[in-house]
Backbone bond lengths (Angstrom), bond angles and torsions (degrees), N, CA, C in turn:
res aa  C-N    CA-C-N  psi(-1)  N-CA   C-N-CA  omega(-1)  CA-C   N-CA-C  phi
1 M - - - 1.483 - - 1.562 111.66 -
2 P 1.293 118.87 141.83 1.423 121.75 179.80 1.565 111.44 -67.92
3 L 1.384 116.14 150.54 1.406 121.22 -178.58 1.546 108.42 -71.64
4 F 1.336 118.46 -34.61 1.441 121.43 173.89 1.519 112.21 -131.48
5 P 1.395 111.62 76.54 1.451 116.70 177.62 1.445 113.85 -66.04
6 R 1.296 120.29 164.39 1.477 119.73 -178.29 1.516 111.53 -68.32
7 R 1.281 119.45 -25.82 1.473 117.72 178.02 1.546 110.10 -71.75
8 L 1.273 119.73 -25.16 1.486 120.75 173.00 1.574 110.00 -61.57
9 A 1.357 111.85 -45.25 1.477 116.39 178.69 1.549 107.68 -56.96
10 A 1.280 116.92 -37.48 1.520 121.47 -177.94 1.488 106.71 -66.54
11 V 1.347 119.29 -40.11 1.449 122.16 178.76 1.563 111.49 -59.86
12 V 1.323 115.64 -44.61 1.441 120.98 177.10 1.473 112.43 -62.31
13 L 1.309 115.43 -46.24 1.456 122.82 176.62 1.566 110.74 -57.61
14 S 1.342 113.81 -42.68 1.468 120.32 -178.09 1.517 111.67 -61.82
15 A 1.311 116.74 -44.51 1.436 119.51 174.91 1.506 114.56 -58.36
16 L 1.354 118.28 -44.32 1.437 120.94 179.77 1.588 106.12 -67.94
17 A 1.297 119.16 -38.90 1.415 117.49 -173.60 1.647 111.85 -68.64
18 L 1.353 111.77 -28.35 1.488 113.44 175.70 1.455 110.06 -64.76
19 C 1.298 120.53 -26.97 1.514 121.76 -177.18 1.551 103.78 -73.90
20 A 1.339 116.93 -33.19 1.495 123.48 -176.72 1.549 110.26 -86.98
21 G 1.240 115.79 -12.12 1.541 116.79 -175.37 1.493 114.35 82.44
22 L 1.354 114.47 23.15 1.457 120.55 -173.87 1.577 110.22 -116.97
23 V 1.308 111.97 168.38 1.536 118.63 167.68 1.514 104.34 -106.31
24 A 1.370 118.72 136.39 1.399 121.98 -169.74 1.481 112.77 -101.80
25 P 1.411 115.88 162.48 1.371 119.42 179.26 1.459 113.66 -92.55
26 S 1.299 121.67 164.02 1.541 124.57 166.65 1.492 107.11 -76.48
27 A 1.263 118.31 165.58 1.448 123.54 175.32 1.533 112.82 -126.13
28 N 1.206 115.79 166.61 1.493 119.45 -178.94 1.547 108.42 -146.21
29 A 3.894 157.95 154.79 1.407 145.45 171.30 1.443 108.87 -144.11
30 V 1.165 118.43 170.14 1.425 118.69 -172.15 1.485 113.17 -85.16
31 V 1.317 120.76 112.49 1.449 129.58 177.53 1.482 107.76 -84.09
32 G 1.266 121.19 133.56 1.450 124.67 177.00 1.524 116.44 71.57
33 G 1.343 114.56 19.47 1.502 118.92 -174.24 1.556 110.27 -99.11
34 S 1.306 113.66 -172.54 1.415 121.55 -179.84 1.574 107.00 -132.48
35 L 1.363 112.27 159.13 1.424 119.46 -179.57 1.545 110.20 -59.63
36 A 1.371 116.23 139.24 1.437 118.12 -176.72 1.565 110.74 -131.45
37 T 1.284 115.62 160.88 1.465 123.36 172.15 1.568 106.67 -95.47
38 P 1.249 116.92 131.94 1.568 117.32 -174.00 1.536 108.04 -68.64
39 P 1.333 115.66 126.13 1.477 120.03 170.86 1.543 109.48 -64.09
40 S 1.296 114.64 161.82 1.470 124.29 -176.45 1.476 111.87 -55.43
41 W 1.382 118.11 -34.03 1.447 126.23 -174.27 1.582 116.51 -87.40
42 L 1.309 115.21 -10.74 1.501 116.63 -169.73 1.551 108.65 -89.15
43 A 1.318 113.56 133.82 1.465 118.04 177.08 1.527 114.35 -124.96
44 A 1.333 113.58 142.84 1.529 117.43 171.11 1.549 106.08 -95.88
45 I 1.418 109.55 124.01 1.442 118.11 -179.41 1.478 112.06 -96.47
46 G 1.301 121.39 132.06 1.380 123.08 -177.00 1.528 112.99 -167.39
47 T 1.361 113.33 -173.10 1.469 123.06 178.65 1.503 111.04 -146.78
48 P 1.289 123.83 141.47 1.378 121.50 176.14 1.558 115.36 -59.31
49 A 1.367 117.79 -17.54 1.468 123.36 177.60 1.536 111.28 -67.68
50 F 1.345 116.03 -19.33 1.507 118.46 -174.16 1.530 106.45 -94.15
51 L 1.306 115.14 85.24 1.440 120.27 -168.11 1.508 114.70 -79.09
52 I 1.349 120.56 -14.75 1.495 120.59 -173.96 1.537 109.98 -85.35
53 R 1.370 121.40 -1.37 1.442 125.00 176.28 1.541 110.01 -123.22
54 P 1.350 115.58 136.19 1.511 118.57 175.70 1.450 109.86 -57.67
55 S 1.286 114.67 140.46 1.534 124.66 -177.25 1.512 110.85 63.24
56 G 1.351 121.12 10.30 1.424 121.48 178.61 1.507 114.04 70.41
57 Q 1.361 114.31 12.82 1.518 118.39 -175.88 1.494 112.88 -70.86
58 F 1.420 116.96 137.90 1.434 118.60 171.09 1.530 107.93 -135.04
59 C 1.378 121.23 -11.75 1.405 121.33 -177.92 1.533 110.54 -147.14
60 G 1.282 118.54 173.09 1.386 125.40 173.78 1.526 112.85 -112.13
61 G 1.224 116.12 166.79 1.563 121.78 179.93 1.563 110.14 -157.51
62 V 1.289 113.63 162.99 1.490 121.04 -172.66 1.553 108.18 -130.99
63 L 1.325 115.09 124.42 1.448 122.69 175.43 1.524 105.54 -72.62
64 V 1.392 115.66 123.84 1.444 121.04 178.55 1.506 111.78 -119.72
65 A 1.367 118.05 -9.98 1.442 127.66 173.86 1.490 107.62 -150.99
66 S 1.317 120.22 166.95 1.476 124.00 -171.80 1.562 113.09 -57.89
67 D 1.382 115.20 -25.47 1.463 120.01 -179.33 1.538 113.32 -132.07
68 K 1.320 115.68 20.85 1.499 117.83 178.99 1.518 110.35 -133.25
69 V 1.347 109.07 136.30 1.504 120.17 -178.67 1.511 106.19 -123.43
70 V 1.365 116.52 129.11 1.521 120.99 177.36 1.469 105.41 -95.73
71 T 1.317 116.03 139.60 1.520 121.37 175.88 1.516 107.53 -152.58
72 A 1.352 118.09 -177.88 1.416 122.71 -176.00 1.570 107.69 -82.35
73 A 1.324 115.26 141.08 1.387 116.99 -178.64 1.499 114.34 -64.50
74 H 1.255 118.72 -30.14 1.467 122.37 -174.83 1.525 109.09 -72.51
75 C 1.399 118.64 -21.50 1.426 122.95 175.11 1.547 112.86 -66.16
76 V 1.246 114.94 -35.76 1.551 117.28 -165.92 1.481 114.58 -127.46
77 S 1.327 123.66 -1.07 1.436 123.71 -174.97 1.518 108.61 -64.90
78 F 1.278 119.96 -31.90 1.485 122.54 -178.36 1.549 111.97 -68.69
79 L 1.326 116.02 -10.02 1.511 118.08 -176.77 1.497 110.11 -117.20
80 R 1.351 118.09 17.57 1.441 119.33 -178.79 1.503 115.92 -53.99
81 Q 1.323 116.69 -37.69 1.425 122.97 -178.31 1.567 113.18 -79.48
82 V 1.267 117.01 -17.58 1.522 121.81 -178.38 1.492 109.31 -136.41
83 P 1.378 116.98 65.03 1.472 121.32 -178.11 1.469 114.66 -62.08
84 S 1.379 117.00 -28.00 1.492 120.86 -176.24 1.532 113.58 -66.86
85 L 1.360 116.74 -11.10 1.505 119.71 173.20 1.464 112.59 -72.96
86 L 1.375 116.00 -19.75 1.518 121.27 179.48 1.496 112.15 -88.73
87 S 1.305 115.49 158.07 1.474 120.75 172.26 1.461 105.59 -145.21
88 A 1.343 115.24 157.03 1.505 126.02 172.61 1.497 105.96 -115.56
89 V 1.386 116.43 124.50 1.482 120.81 -179.20 1.566 107.25 -113.42
90 F 1.262 111.49 121.61 1.504 118.92 -177.94 1.567 108.92 -104.47
91 G 1.332 115.91 147.80 1.499 119.55 172.27 1.532 115.41 73.83
92 R 1.270 118.00 24.07 1.502 121.64 178.96 1.523 111.84 -115.99
93 A 1.388 114.81 101.21 1.472 116.05 -179.07 1.474 115.12 -72.30
94 D 1.338 114.73 -34.13 1.450 123.89 -179.03 1.498 109.79 -117.44
95 L 1.324 113.38 111.20 1.499 120.44 -174.59 1.518 113.46 -61.58
96 S 1.322 116.95 -17.70 1.489 119.34 177.93 1.521 113.41 -80.04
97 K 1.336 114.76 -6.39 1.551 118.71 177.26 1.553 106.86 -94.90
98 K 1.323 111.63 177.52 1.430 123.42 -176.36 1.529 113.52 -116.49
99 D 1.371 117.50 9.29 1.485 119.83 -177.00 1.470 107.24 -81.09
100 G 1.381 113.36 -177.79 1.483 121.56 179.62 1.488 111.70 86.18
101 E 1.327 116.41 -168.65 1.449 125.19 -172.30 1.529 109.83 -127.43
102 A 1.385 113.54 117.78 1.453 121.56 -178.96 1.508 107.98 -100.17
103 V 1.323 117.44 132.21 1.500 121.99 -178.96 1.516 108.11 -132.13
104 R 1.315 117.36 134.41 1.475 122.70 -177.02 1.495 109.29 -77.09
105 I 1.339 117.67 151.28 1.414 123.94 179.39 1.569 106.35 -97.27
106 T 1.313 114.36 136.82 1.517 118.22 -179.37 1.528 113.90 -113.70
107 K 1.352 117.50 -18.15 1.445 120.54 178.83 1.476 111.71 -151.55
108 I 1.300 118.73 145.16 1.504 124.08 -179.29 1.556 107.37 -127.69
109 W 1.303 113.34 119.94 1.500 120.29 173.71 1.548 104.79 -107.02
110 V 1.333 112.91 126.36 1.478 120.86 177.67 1.505 108.25 -116.51
111 H 1.295 116.90 133.72 1.515 117.18 -177.56 1.511 107.66 -56.00
112 P 1.339 113.95 135.65 1.467 119.71 -178.56 1.489 114.90 -61.70
113 G 1.282 116.36 -22.67 1.537 119.80 -179.31 1.516 112.96 -92.97
114 F 1.369 117.54 7.65 1.399 118.94 -179.40 1.511 112.20 -63.08
115 R 1.348 118.11 131.12 1.453 123.57 177.19 1.500 110.10 -153.86
116 E 1.296 114.83 166.95 1.474 121.32 -179.11 1.487 111.08 -126.77
117 T 1.307 113.69 139.58 1.530 120.69 170.02 1.468 105.08 -129.45
118 S 1.430 117.13 -159.05 1.441 117.88 -178.32 1.569 111.31 -144.48
119 F 1.276 113.77 154.10 1.515 118.38 176.43 1.493 106.84 -141.04
120 Q 1.335 118.33 111.86 1.434 121.96 179.15 1.506 114.66 48.76
121 G 1.326 114.27 40.67 1.475 120.29 176.17 1.475 113.58 93.69
122 E 1.391 118.77 -19.99 1.444 122.60 175.98 1.445 110.88 -79.66
123 T 1.371 115.39 149.99 1.533 118.40 174.47 1.500 106.78 -85.68
124 V 1.338 114.96 135.76 1.477 124.84 -178.75 1.466 102.73 -105.82
125 E 1.401 116.84 124.07 1.459 123.65 178.24 1.534 112.38 -102.21
126 H 1.288 116.20 119.96 1.481 121.93 179.56 1.579 111.78 -104.00
127 N 1.232 118.21 140.12 1.447 120.80 -176.72 1.578 111.62 50.63
128 D 1.318 112.02 53.36 1.509 119.19 -166.96 1.549 110.81 -90.12
129 V 1.281 115.49 71.15 1.425 120.97 178.20 1.482 115.67 -143.45
130 A 1.310 115.89 136.24 1.521 120.12 178.50 1.456 107.64 -138.02
131 V 1.401 114.83 162.41 1.502 121.92 178.11 1.518 104.85 -127.44
132 L 1.320 111.79 129.10 1.545 117.88 178.55 1.567 107.37 -107.48
133 T 1.348 115.32 134.36 1.462 122.22 176.24 1.572 108.28 -95.32
134 L 1.302 116.06 122.22 1.460 122.71 176.92 1.545 114.05 -70.67
135 A 1.232 118.30 149.59 1.545 121.15 177.48 1.515 108.36 -66.42
136 R 1.279 122.08 -20.90 1.454 122.64 173.95 1.570 107.71 -156.40
137 P 1.341 112.75 155.72 1.484 114.67 175.00 1.470 111.47 -65.46
138 V 1.309 117.12 149.57 1.437 122.75 177.25 1.579 110.37 -111.63
139 N 1.297 115.60 146.39 1.463 120.69 178.94 1.490 109.88 -85.89
140 R 1.333 116.40 68.60 1.443 120.80 -177.07 1.518 106.70 -136.90
141 L 1.341 114.52 150.07 1.449 120.18 -178.49 1.581 112.30 -78.13
142 P 1.269 121.37 114.89 1.440 123.23 -175.50 1.541 110.25 -67.44
143 L 1.293 117.53 164.79 1.544 120.30 168.58 1.447 110.34 -98.88
144 P 1.281 119.99 128.29 1.478 124.38 -179.02 1.512 109.32 -62.03
145 L 1.332 115.41 147.10 1.453 121.95 179.21 1.519 107.26 -91.46
146 I 1.385 115.94 151.79 1.389 122.88 173.77 1.558 108.76 -62.75
147 G 1.242 122.23 148.58 1.392 125.44 179.66 1.518 113.80 -77.84
148 R 1.305 117.90 169.44 1.428 121.81 -177.10 1.583 114.23 -63.40
149 Y 1.330 113.85 -23.04 1.445 120.61 178.39 1.424 112.15 -111.70
150 G 1.318 117.99 20.16 1.456 120.86 176.61 1.531 114.00 -62.62
151 T 1.293 118.24 149.28 1.469 122.64 -176.44 1.494 110.85 -116.47
152 Y 1.322 114.55 156.15 1.451 124.87 -177.11 1.555 106.91 -123.07
153 P 1.330 121.87 74.69 1.425 122.12 -174.03 1.455 111.36 -67.11
154 P 1.355 120.83 130.05 1.440 127.51 178.15 1.550 109.48 -56.81
155 G 1.329 112.16 133.96 1.505 117.86 -178.46 1.503 111.29 89.04
156 A 1.331 121.84 -15.56 1.509 118.94 -179.84 1.525 109.92 -67.22
157 N 1.299 113.57 150.08 1.431 117.43 -177.76 1.539 108.21 -87.93
158 A 1.355 114.11 137.20 1.440 121.67 -179.25 1.544 105.59 -126.45
159 R 1.343 116.31 157.12 1.474 123.50 -178.14 1.507 108.22 -112.14
160 V 1.326 115.13 130.79 1.462 121.61 173.00 1.516 111.56 -124.00
161 L 1.299 117.23 149.65 1.428 128.43 -175.32 1.538 112.09 -135.43
162 G 1.283 118.99 147.82 1.435 120.20 176.27 1.505 115.47 174.78
163 W 1.304 117.48 159.36 1.486 124.01 -176.77 1.557 109.64 -99.62
164 G 1.332 117.50 7.44 1.473 121.67 -170.60 1.486 112.11 -76.95
165 T 1.282 113.21 -169.18 1.473 124.14 -173.75 1.616 110.11 -72.01
166 T 1.303 111.73 148.51 1.476 112.31 -175.89 1.565 113.86 -101.26
167 S 1.392 110.16 8.73 1.491 117.74 169.13 1.531 106.09 -167.28
168 E 1.313 116.82 174.09 1.461 121.44 175.22 1.523 112.80 -64.56
169 R 1.354 116.85 -20.92 1.436 119.74 -177.31 1.531 114.28 -96.65
170 D 1.363 115.21 -6.34 1.424 119.49 -173.41 1.505 108.81 -98.70
171 L 1.342 115.37 122.20 1.501 123.01 -176.20 1.483 112.44 -105.30
172 F 1.277 119.27 -10.19 1.486 119.61 -159.69 1.505 115.60 -122.82
173 N 1.301 120.38 -0.82 1.501 119.79 -177.48 1.502 107.24 -61.61
174 A 1.360 114.86 139.10 1.465 122.26 177.53 1.572 110.93 -134.89
175 R 1.321 116.72 9.25 1.448 120.98 -179.80 1.536 110.03 -102.14
176 L 1.320 114.09 139.49 1.491 118.31 -179.96 1.504 109.30 -67.75
177 R 1.295 110.80 137.91 1.498 118.79 177.55 1.522 110.54 -132.92
178 E 1.306 116.83 157.52 1.407 120.70 174.62 1.541 112.32 -137.73
179 A 1.267 117.26 160.41 1.484 122.59 -179.72 1.493 109.83 -152.73
180 T 1.323 113.80 160.50 1.457 121.29 174.71 1.562 107.95 -109.20
181 I 1.293 117.86 125.36 1.458 120.17 -176.06 1.494 111.25 -131.94
182 P 1.340 119.34 153.71 1.503 119.44 -176.17 1.538 110.36 -89.05
183 I 1.278 115.70 145.71 1.466 124.30 170.55 1.553 107.12 -67.12
184 A 1.307 118.27 134.84 1.440 120.64 178.62 1.482 111.32 -103.99
185 P 1.319 118.64 144.30 1.508 120.45 -179.25 1.623 107.71 -62.40
186 D 1.378 110.72 148.29 1.440 119.06 179.40 1.601 109.05 -55.72
187 A 1.290 117.49 -38.33 1.456 124.23 -176.02 1.519 110.34 -61.04
188 R 1.345 113.13 -37.14 1.537 115.55 -179.42 1.520 108.29 -71.36
189 C 1.280 119.26 -37.08 1.484 121.84 -178.71 1.560 110.34 -69.83
190 T 1.402 114.74 -37.22 1.449 116.56 177.31 1.489 110.55 -64.20
191 K 1.297 115.91 -42.61 1.485 123.05 -178.94 1.550 109.96 -61.32
192 A 1.353 115.93 -39.75 1.463 119.92 -177.70 1.519 112.42 -72.98
193 Y 1.353 114.48 -43.69 1.439 119.36 -168.50 1.561 116.93 -111.68
194 G 1.279 115.57 -13.04 1.488 119.87 -175.78 1.486 114.04 83.24
195 R 1.274 116.66 158.56 1.537 120.17 -177.15 1.511 111.31 -69.78
196 D 1.289 116.50 -26.58 1.572 116.52 -176.21 1.580 108.62 -76.33
197 A 1.322 117.50 -27.78 1.437 117.45 178.94 1.554 110.84 -93.16
198 F 1.337 117.69 -49.63 1.465 119.97 178.11 1.449 113.05 -90.77
199 E 1.354 115.65 115.46 1.484 126.07 178.09 1.477 108.27 -105.58
200 A 1.319 116.90 99.85 1.508 119.94 -175.95 1.505 112.90 -59.24
201 K 1.252 118.49 -25.77 1.495 121.60 -179.80 1.551 112.52 -61.78
202 G 1.377 114.39 -36.84 1.486 114.27 -175.21 1.525 110.28 -122.44
203 M 1.348 117.71 5.93 1.466 120.10 -177.19 1.460 111.23 -132.74
204 V 1.371 119.07 150.32 1.410 123.24 174.29 1.560 107.80 -138.48
205 C 1.301 116.07 145.96 1.526 117.89 179.55 1.439 110.00 -106.64
206 A 1.410 115.76 153.75 1.410 125.23 177.19 1.501 108.24 -160.04
207 G 1.305 115.13 158.79 1.482 123.46 178.35 1.452 112.82 112.11
208 S 1.408 113.73 177.40 1.460 123.48 -178.36 1.487 108.00 -157.07
209 P 1.316 116.10 173.08 1.543 117.91 174.34 1.483 113.83 -59.88
210 R 1.355 117.46 -15.83 1.508 120.14 -177.41 1.501 109.81 -94.11
211 A 1.338 120.88 -20.15 1.441 120.19 -176.52 1.501 107.94 -156.90
212 D 1.331 119.92 136.07 1.473 123.22 -173.52 1.529 105.51 -168.56
213 T 1.329 114.86 170.27 1.495 123.23 169.17 1.527 106.13 -94.43
214 C 1.330 116.44 165.55 1.449 121.33 -177.96 1.548 108.03 -153.03
215 E 1.404 114.59 -150.63 1.406 119.09 -171.36 1.603 111.70 -62.51
216 F 1.412 118.16 137.44 1.417 124.90 173.70 1.563 110.71 72.89
217 D 1.276 118.05 15.15 1.451 122.53 170.90 1.592 111.72 -97.95
218 S 1.327 117.18 -8.52 1.437 119.02 -176.06 1.524 111.94 -54.03
219 G 1.368 114.33 144.75 1.438 120.10 -179.02 1.461 115.90 80.27
220 G 1.345 119.30 -6.62 1.433 125.07 177.29 1.543 109.55 -82.39
221 P 1.369 115.77 164.57 1.397 123.26 -168.47 1.516 118.69 -78.88
222 L 1.369 114.72 141.75 1.458 123.15 160.67 1.521 105.26 -109.60
223 I 1.415 114.20 113.92 1.479 115.49 -172.03 1.553 107.48 -112.26
224 L 1.355 112.55 131.38 1.425 121.84 176.05 1.517 109.69 -122.63
225 E 1.352 115.04 126.03 1.490 119.84 179.52 1.559 112.14 47.91
226 G 1.346 117.09 43.56 1.478 119.02 173.30 1.477 112.50 79.98
227 R 1.314 119.55 9.94 1.524 120.87 -175.79 1.534 108.50 -126.02
228 L 1.299 114.45 149.03 1.482 118.60 174.62 1.480 110.89 -77.09
229 A 1.309 115.59 108.29 1.500 121.96 -170.31 1.530 108.93 -106.24
230 G 1.295 119.56 -24.32 1.449 121.59 -173.71 1.507 111.78 -153.56
231 L 1.352 115.83 166.77 1.421 124.15 168.78 1.521 114.79 -127.53
232 T 1.256 115.90 135.94 1.526 117.11 -179.96 1.455 109.84 -58.48
233 S 1.292 117.15 130.23 1.445 120.83 -170.32 1.568 114.22 -126.15
234 W 1.364 115.08 -63.29 1.484 119.91 -176.46 1.490 110.96 -161.60
235 A 1.338 117.62 172.56 1.437 122.42 177.73 1.530 107.85 179.67
236 Y 1.304 115.31 167.10 1.476 120.97 176.99 1.590 104.30 -93.52
237 G 1.295 115.80 97.48 1.412 122.36 -179.01 1.527 110.59 71.94
238 C 1.347 119.97 -157.87 1.470 123.93 -178.34 1.511 107.14 -135.39
239 A 1.326 114.44 127.10 1.468 126.43 174.40 1.570 106.66 58.01
240 R 1.296 118.44 36.79 1.487 121.38 177.51 1.474 112.33 -83.61
241 P 1.353 124.38 130.12 1.426 125.45 177.13 1.515 111.04 -51.16
242 G 1.368 116.93 128.71 1.423 118.33 179.63 1.506 117.42 89.44
243 Y 1.310 116.68 -11.99 1.472 121.37 -175.66 1.499 110.57 -127.97
244 P 1.350 121.61 78.03 1.446 122.51 176.21 1.454 113.61 -65.26
245 G 1.361 118.44 158.23 1.414 122.44 178.51 1.541 112.23 -68.29
246 V 1.346 115.43 148.94 1.423 120.84 -178.56 1.532 110.57 -107.21
247 Y 1.340 116.26 133.14 1.416 121.56 -176.47 1.590 111.35 -125.83
248 T 1.315 115.64 147.60 1.432 119.30 174.49 1.530 108.69 -67.76
249 R 1.373 113.14 126.27 1.500 121.90 -176.90 1.584 106.24 -84.85
250 L 1.307 115.76 93.41 1.431 122.34 -171.53 1.519 115.85 -62.29
251 S 1.420 115.24 -27.75 1.461 118.21 178.41 1.486 110.04 -61.80
252 A 1.372 122.22 -16.40 1.442 121.99 -175.29 1.585 109.43 -87.58
253 F 1.324 120.29 -5.68 1.397 121.12 -168.66 1.562 112.35 -120.48
254 T 1.366 115.28 141.37 1.481 120.61 169.61 1.538 105.19 -103.19
255 L 1.400 112.27 122.79 1.465 115.57 -179.89 1.494 113.72 -107.26
256 P 1.337 113.65 152.99 1.494 117.58 -174.92 1.617 109.35 -85.43
257 L 1.308 113.12 84.63 1.479 116.22 -175.32 1.536 109.08 -106.21
């Protein structure tokens, strides 16, 4: 078992949320990555109530229109009734700084089929996608979305970014990192997680023991050929042999943009 599994992050979040009268999300960082400069479209999603992370960050998000950010449903479903508690921060490489542009969230759309199950103690996220509406449009270049018929060729290189932990033992990273990871065949993911947990229709796997996403990277981008193809969603640990990270397969969803 990992020393800092994603479900433990959820326990910490839950304790904090109880103080705020909320139900908290689970979290999911770039293992084996390098320091990065935030692209125009990358957002750190968080709330001031989440005191254990700089800038209150607990997830990532991607600007896909001037006032729309796509993220993981499990990051924000607990705040659907109070979206104004959330903010999206653009242009901040180090979460301990105060630079960049912070924009309040006014509306949260969560996929109606979003649900959670479990795999060996890890939370499994199904239909894990949400759309956040910003309080105002931002003058930033959005990242194009993968098309409805977009493909995920096994072995193709994908790019991931996030402010999360750099290993299962690392609790404190606050610097943006990025890595290049390979897309895994659906058959490998089915073998690893089983058909009940891994649903190829709405999920895709990527990563290796050398590079993966981890805690507090949820909702961040999986980029293929310059397009937003997936969102960091869940996995069994971080960079574990035989257990690639699982991402929302965005080509399977029609979003209200």
